[in-house]
N, C-alpha and C positions, 0 to 999 in steps of 0.2 A: 503493499500500500504506500509506503514511504517513497519507494522508487517511482511510482506512478505519479505521485505530487511533484516530485523533483523533476520528472519528465515534463509534465504540464507547466510547471513554473518556467522551465527553460524555453518552451515554445512562446509562452506569453512574453517573458522577458526579451526574447529575439525579436519578437514581432514589435514590441515597444521601441527597442533600440532602432530597428529598421525604420520604423515610422518617424522617430525623432530625426534620424539622420536625413531622410528625404525632405522632411518639413524644413529643416535648416538649410538644406541645399537650395530649395525653392524660395525661401523668404529672405536669406542674407543676400543682398545685392553685391556689395564690395566687401568681402571679409578681410579682416585685419588679423595678424598674429595667429594665435591657436585657432581661431575660427576658420581659417583656410583649410586645415586638416581634419578637424573635429567631426564635421558632418560625414566625411568619407570613412572615418574611423568607425563611427556609429553604424553606418551602413554595412561595413565589411563585417564588424562582430555581430550586428543584428543578423545578418545573412547566415553566417556560420552557426551561431547558436540556435536560431530558427530551424535550419535544416538538420542540425544534429538532434534537436529534441523531436521534430517531426519524423525523423528516420526511426528514433527509438519508439515513439508512439505507434507508427505503422508496424514495426517488427513485433511489438508486444501484442497487438490485435491480430496479426496473422498466425503468430505462434500460439495464441490462446486456443485457437480451434484445431491444433496439430500437436498433441503432446508427444507423439513419437519423434517428431522433428526436432522439437524443443530438447528432449532428452538427448537426441544425437549431437546437437549443437553444444550442449553443456559438457558431454563426454569429450568431444573434440577440443573444446576450449580449456579444459583442465587436464588434458592428457599430458603425462610427464614428458612424453618424446616431443610433442608440440611445444611445450614450454621450453625444453632444451633447445630445440631448433630455433625459436624465437630469441632467446638469450645469445645463441652463438651468432646469429645474424646481427643482433645489436653490437656484440662485441666487435665483430669485423667492421661494421659501420663506424663505430668509435674510433677504432685504429686508423681507419682511412680519413676520418674526419680531422684528426690531430695534424696529419702531414697536409692535407689539403688547406685547412685553416692556417696553419703556419706559413705555407707558401702564399696564401693570399695576403696575409699581414705584411710579409716581407715584399711582395709586389706593390702593394699600396704605399709602403714606406719608400720605396725606390722611385715610385711614380710621383711622389711629392703630394700626396693627398693630404687634406687638412689634418692637423695634429690631433684634434678632438675625435675624429673618426678613427684614426689609428689607435689611440689610447683606448677607446671603447672596445675595439676589437681585440687589443692585447689584454685588457682587464677581463673581458668575457672569456678569451682563451684561457688565461691563467685560472679563472674560477672554475672552468670545466676541468683542467688539469688537476686542480686542487680537490675538487669533487671526487674524481677518480682515484686519486691517492688515498683520500679519506676512506672510501668504501674498500679499497684493496686492503688497507691496514685493518678496518673493522672485520672484513671477511676472513682475512688470515688469522686474526685473534680468535674468531668464532671456530674455524675449522682447524 
């Protein structure tokens, strides 16, 4: 029951955000400062939240009438082999991201991109690396 309420709340919240964004786009004639981007951020977030919520509502209604399919989906979702495959894929993507992100930062630095943008990339890169080190240490301690 709680999951249904959350799903319907996501649909309503997404619709409200989308409506606010469209209203702001139509009513503000010459936007200044943050108002240049805010309506489009509202539209983007509204579309994403609305579509995610509607997908969950539709899936729940379809699966309500087919308990055998619902059972098979749960088995596939929580199968140890599928979880291991997903974790392995995430690990490979993380390894690739480290090299690509580092090369991108170096390329931006050599191109002379604005220092603020480079520093944001560097701090986010270091945050991701620190997060990986933290969890590596934590899991080594547990196992």
